[in-house]
Each structure stands twice: as structure tokens, then as C-alpha cells.
N, C-alpha and C positions, 0 to 999 in steps of 0.2 A: 553394491557390487559383491560384498562379502557374503550376502545371503545366497548368491548364485553358486557358491561352493556346495550348498546343501541340495539335496534332492527336492524336486518340486513337490509341494504338498499344500494342503489347504492352509495350514498355519503360515507357511512361507509366503503364499500369495496374499494373505491378509496383512502380513508384516511389511511387505515391500513398499506399498504406498505410504505407510506411516513413517518409515525411516527416510524415504526420499523427501516427502513434503515437509516434515518437521525440520529436517536438516536444511532444506531449501529456504524456508521462511526465516529460520534463525540466522542463516548466513547472509542471504541477499536482502532480507528485510532490514537487517541492521545496516547494510551498505546503503540502501535506499534512504533510510532515515538519516544517515550521516550526510548524504547529499542534500537532503531537505534542510538540515541545519545550516549547511554552507549557503544555501540559497537564501534562507531567512536572514542570516547575518550579513550577507552581501547586499540585500535589497533594503536593509534598514538604514535610513539616512536621517532619522529624526533625533531630537535631543535625548529622548527616552528610548534607548536601544533595547530591542526585544532579543533576549538571549535564550535559546533553547537549551535547557539543562540536560545533563545526562540522565537524571531521574525522569524527565519528561520523555526522552527517547526510550527509556526502558518501559515506561507505561505504554507507549504506542506499540512497542514490539510485543509486549504481553498481550495487547488487544489483538494484534495480528495472529499470534500463536493460538489464542482462544478461538478465533474465527476458523483457522485451519483445523483445529481439533474438532470443532463441530462438523466441518465438512467431511473429515475422515471418519467420524462416527457415523454419519449418514451413509458414507460409502461402505463401511463395514456392515451396517445393518442390511443394506441392499444385497451385499454379497452373501450374507448368511441366509437371506430369503431365497437367493438363487440356488443355494445348496440343496434345497428341497426338490429341485427338478434336474439339476445336473451337478457338475463338479467344477472347481476352479482351475484344475490342471488341464492344460490344453492337450487334447487328443488329436494327433496328426495322422493322416493316411500314410500308409507304407506302400509306395508304388511298386516295390520289388516283389511283393507277394501277389499271388494269383487271386486270392480272395479279398484283396484290398483291406487287409486287417489294419485296425487302428492301434498305434502305439503311443504311449505317454511320452511327451517331450519334457524337457527340463525348463519349460516356460509356462507362465500363467496365461490363462485365457484372456484375450483382449476384450475390453468393455468400452462402451460409449463414455463411461465415466473417465476413462483415460484421456480421451480427446478434450473433455471439459477441463481436466486438471492441467494438461499441457497448455491449453489456451490461457488458463489463469496464470501459469508461470510466465508465459511470454508477455502477458499484459503487465504483470508486476515489473518485469525487466524493461519493458517499453516505457513505463512510467518513470523508472529510474533514469533511463536515457533522456527523457524529457527534462527531468530536473537537472541533469548534467548539462544539457544545452542551455538551459535558462541561467545557470551559474557558471558559465564558461569563463567569465572574466574575474571570477573570485580567486583571491590569493590565499592559499592554505599552507599550513606548516608541513614541512617534509614533502611538499607537492602531493599531498594526500588525495586531493580531488582527482588528479590525473590518473592515479593508480586505481582508485575506486571505479572510475568510469571505464578503465580498461578491463577490469574484472567483470563488470556487468556486460560490456560489449562482447567479450569472449564467450561468456555463458549464453548470451542471446544467440550468437552466430552458431556456436557448436550445438546447442540444444535444438534450435530450429532445424538445422540440417539433419540432426539425428532423428527427430520426430518425422520429418518428411520422408526420409529414406525408410524408416521403419513402417510408415503407413503404406508405402507402395510395395515394399519388398519383404514384409513380415513373414509371409508364407514360405519364402525362399530361404529365410534364415534358419540355420541349424543352431542347436544350443551353444556350440563352440563359437560360432560367428557372433551370435548375440552377446555372449559373455565377453568376447574380445572388444566388441563395439562399446559395451558399457564400461569396460576397463579404460579404454582410450578416452572415452568421454569424461570419465572421472578424473583422469590425469590432466586433461586439457582445461578442465573447468575448476574443480575443487582444489587440486594441488597448485595450479597457477594462481588461483585467487588467494590462497593462503600466502604464497610467495609475494604477490603484489602488495598485500596488506602489511606484512611483518618485515620483510627483508629491507625495504627502503628505510624504515624507521631505525632498524638495527645498523644500517650502513651510515645514516646521518649521525647517529649517536656515536658510532665508532670514529667517524671522521672528526666530530667535534672534540672527542677526547684526545685524539692525536694532535689537533691544532692547539688545544689548550695546554697539552703536555710539552709541545715543542716551543712555546712562547717563553723567552727568557724573562726572568724576574730580576729587576734592577732595584737596588736599595740605595737611597741617597742619605747622606749624613744630615742630621737635623741640628741646626745651630741653636745655641743657647741664646734666647732673646736678651738675656742680661749682659 
């Protein structure tokens, strides 16, 4: 969203997918992996319990980041080849002028790559929701599972709605409308997700401190056994 404060240029159009997809996989990839650990710990009923360590989750997340980096590198290489024939800034027709002159909008040209990327995001979120359904009976500390599921569900609903509206009404969007839509989407997804992850833990920690602080401490005299 912050990149849209800048004028549309080739550099900005190349940076937008990198910022979006890397932030997406780091945030929601970590949430999906946390749900995966809840599912594994919940389904383990044997004497030798399989525990997914934090180091294992970090390795899985690094593998997901590497896969996204390869995908983004391919996207950037294709976009650079496209520059030989056209430009990445979207040129829109100006209907007010008699000669139908084209003006540069503050948006980047839409590609078929965008639809593939959006479908991949929704598939990752859908997989996270499947893990949430499979581990719905698991008990977690601070009710962590419920808040993680809520963050993925909100992202899935808001992003899918945004992608559908942008697909049908992209040509009718002006730069201000698109910027406002991106800002609202960021607040409804990223800001809400951060709140759902951190605020419950801070609240339970504050509640635990208050309970322990209000509990009176009694001392009893110890008799001498002699």
C-alpha cells in the first residue's frame, strides 16, 4: 500500500509483487504451519509422541520463502522481457478528449501472472482452513487456534472478494479508488491479523498477572519438633 504513494513506474511495478508475496508467505505461511503443529500434536496418541519443534517450523517456512522467491524471480524475468515491447505502467484511454489520447494511470498493467498468484494465495489459505477443520477439537494455550483460524478466514474472505471485484471492475477503477480499496483491504487483513495474534496473549498475560497479584499470601508458624 505504501508503494502506491509513489508515481507508477517500472521499478514500482516490479517491487509491488515482491512486497506483497513475501509478506504474505511470511505471515500466513507461519500461521498455516502453526495450525499444522496443532494438528500433529492433537492426532498423536502413541506412547512416542511426535512433537514439531520451532526449528522444524522455521525450516518449513524457509522452504516456502525460497519457493516464492523462485516464483517472483521468474515473474520479474518475464516482466523484463515484456519491457522490450511495451511498458509496465498501464495506459488508459481518456474519453474526455476528442482524439482518444491515452494517459498514464497510477496503476501497473495487469498480467495473467496476477491471476496465477492470486489463485496460489487462495489455495494456501484454503489449505490452512482445511488444517483448522481437521484440528477443530484441539485445545491450545490462550485459545491460539481459534484466533489463527479467524485471521486466515478473514484474509480468505476479504482477498477473494477484492480479487473478484477487481477482475470485473478494474477498468472502471481510478487510482484513488484502487488506493482506497487496497488501504481498506490492508486494514481488514494485516492489521486485524496482527491484533488477533498478539492482543489475546497480552490480555491473558495481563489477566494472569492481576490474578497472581491479588492472591493473598498466608504464612503459618512452624513448630519446633523438639
